[in-house]
N, C-alpha and C positions, 0 to 999 in steps of 0.2 A: 755445421757445414753451411746451413742456410744463412746463419749470421755472417759468416765469412763472405759469402756471395753478395749479401746485402751491403756490407761495408765496402767491398771493392766497387760495386756499381755506384755507390754514393760518392766515392773518391773520384771516379771517372767523370761523373756529372759535375761535381764540385770544381774539379780542375778545368773542365771545359768552360764552365760559367765564369770562373775566375779569369781565365785567359781572355774570354770574350769581353768581360768588363774592362780589362787592362787595354786590349787592342781598340775597343770602342773609344776609350779615353784618348789614345794616340791618334785615332782617326779624326777626331774633332780638330786636331791641330795640323792635319794633312801629312802626318809622318808616315802613315801606311795607307794602302788603298782599301776600297770598300770590301773586296772579296776576302781579304785576310781576316776580317773581323766578323764574318758570318759564324753564328753559333754552331750550326750543324757541320760546317767544315772543320771547325775546331774540335767538335765531338768525334769526328772521324779520325782525326789525328790522335786524340787521346785514346780512343779504342784500339788503334793500331799499336800504340806504345804499351798499353796494358795487356794486349794479347801476347806480346813478347814477354811481359812480366809473368803472365799465366803459364806460358810454355816452360819457363824456368821453374815455376812453382811445382810442376810435375816431378822434377828431379829432387826438389826440396822435400816433397812428400815421401819419396822413396828413402831419403836420408832419415826422415822423422820416424818412419815405420821400423827402422833398425834400432832406434833409440828408445822406443816406448817401454821396453822391458826394464829400463833403469828407473827404479822408484826413489832412489836416493842419489841425487846429483851432487857431484863434487865441484870444487872450484875449477879444476881442469876441464870438466864437462862444459861449464858456463863459458870459459874462455874459448873452447873449441867451437861452441855454437856461435859465439860472437864473430869469430873469423870466418866461419862458413857463411853466415848471413852477409857479412861485409863483402865476401867474394861474389855472392849471388847479386848483390846490389851493383857492384862494379861491372860485372859481366853484363848485367841487364842494361846498364847505361851505355856501355860500349856498343852493344848490338843496336840499341835505339839510335845512337849517334850515327852508326854506319848506315842503317836503313834510311834515316832522314837525309843523310848526305846523298844517297843514291836516288832519292826521290826529288831532290832539289835541283836548282839550276847551276849549282857549283860544280867545279871540276873535281873528279874523283881522285884526290891526292891525299896522302897521309898528313900533309901540312894542314889542309882544311879540316880533316878529321880530328887531329889532336890539338890544333890551335883554335879552332872555331866551334865545331859541333860538340866535341867531348866536354870542354869546360862549361859550355852553355847548359848541356843536359845534366851535368853534375850539379850545377847550381840550381836548375829547375826541378830535377827529379831525385836528387840524392837523398834529401830528408824524407820526402813522402814515400819513396820506395823502401827506405830503411825501416820506417815505421810500419809500412804494410807487410813487409817480410817478418818483422818481429811479431806483429799481431797474428799473422797467419801461422807462424811457427808455434806460438803459444796455444792458439785455438786447436790446431791440428794435433799437436803433441798430446794435449789433454783429451782430445776426442778419441784418438786411437788408443791411448793408454786406458781410458775408460772402457772402450770396446774390448780390449784385451782382458781387463779385470772382470768384465761381465762373462766373457768366455771361460776364464779360469774358474769363476764362481760357479758357473753351470757345470763344468767338469767336476769340480769338488762336490757339488750337490749330487750329481749322478753317481760319483764314486761312493759318497756317503750313503746314498740309498742302497747301492749294491752291497756295501759292507754290512748295512743294517739287516738286509734280507739274508745275507750269508750268516750273520751272527744268530739270527732267529732260527735258521735251519740247523745251525750247529747246536744251538740250545735245545732244540727239539730232539735232535739225534743223540745228544749226550745226556738227556734228562733221565735220571734214575727213577725207577718206579717207587711210589710212595710206600714206605714200610710200616709206618705208624702214624696215628693222628694224635694230636695233643689237645685235650679238652679240659677247660676249667671247671672244676667241681668244688663249689664253695670257695675256700681260700687256698685250695691246692689245685694241682693239675693232674689229670689222669692220662697216662700214656696207654693207648689201645693199639695193639698190633692189627694191621689191616686184615690179616688172615682170620682174626676172631670175630670180625664184624659180619653179621648176617644180612642186615638191611638198615637203611637210614630213612627215617620218616619225618616229613614236614609237620611241625606242630606250632601253629600260629607264627610267631616271629622267631621261633627257635627250631631246632631239629632234635629228634631222638635217635641216638645211635644205639642200635640193638645188637647185643652179642647173644650168645646162647642162653645165658642166665640173667643178665642184667641189661638195663637201658640207661643211657647217660644223655643229659641235656647239653646241647652245644648252642651257643649264641651265634650261629652262622647260617646264612641262607643255604637252602638245598643246592642252589646253583653253584655255590663255591665248592661244595663237595663233588658235584658232577664234573667240574673243570679239573679238579685235582686227581680224581680217581680214574684209573684206566681199567680196561677189561681185567677180570671178569665182572666189574661193577657196571651195571646198566640202569639207566633211568627207565622204569617201566610204567610210571604214572607221574602226574604232575606233583604228587605228594610222596613218591617213593623211589629210592635207588636200591637195587638188590645186588648182593654178591651172588652171582650165578653159580659159583662153585658150591654154594650152600643149598641149592635147590634140589629137592628130593623128587618132585613131581611137577609136570607142566600140564595144564588143562587148557586146550584151545577151543572150548565149547562156546556156547552163546555168551557166557560170562567168563572170559579167559582169566586164568589165575595161576599163580605159582605157589606151591606148597614147599616150605623150607624144611630143613632137617629137624628143626625144633617144633615142627607141626604148625608153624605160623602161616597164615594164608595172606598173600599179597595179590591184589587184583591188578590186571594189566589193562591199561587204557587202549582204546581202539587205535589211537594215534601211535602208540608205542608197540603195537602188536607186530608190525613188520620188523622192527628193530630186534625184538626178542627172537622171532623166527630166524632172522638173519644170523644171530649169534649161534643158535643151535645148528644151523646149516654149516657154519664155519668151524665150530669147535666140537660139535657132538654128532658129526656125520659118520655113523657106523651101523 
């Protein structure tokens, strides 16, 4: 938009200067008087004519806004735009010729308008107004089209984000509880039912999955099991996750601990003590 304003201002000053140079040349030979060749008088006339041009540009902008949704233009569209711009140029010149006739010392007759002023301004303004409307049309068309594309992109981005959140909620709501875990033992894999696991213990870079009678080594971090396993599995220590359904006794003494059905003792860290108590308040309140 700023580019368009700059171009129009440049055209106004250029035309005023061009006309000033031309009339100054005629003034040297006494063809015209001194006042007609003054630059600021000529600039006022150019501003008046370009104000009429700008007034019609408002209606052209309304036309452009209706067309920006077309991303693939046909030959018919280009022909229609050509006739629209031609109509705007002709109407612009007619209005300028009429205004200049009213401000002149000529009599207000149709003869003077169509035989004197109109041909003169068609010759003087036809080309530059045609170019200015074409440039304005192109700049404004792509400006408003780009603005509409940005708006649609934002709408799509918002919709995409909403759909993503909905999908995440749906995934959580439809997520089935884990039934078994799959552990690699040597060259084979061991399928362990979740219901048989007593507790899971961190062991350096691996974990030990403890059942009633055996323990299996898994090359997964304890955090991965914590994210996969739901209640009644609770992390009670930075090194231990316990199946609370296998707990036989709970001791909340100075050294809180859990005693499992297979008589294994698992200590509870102070940080996880509140979590364990919360579990019992929720599931063992009787």
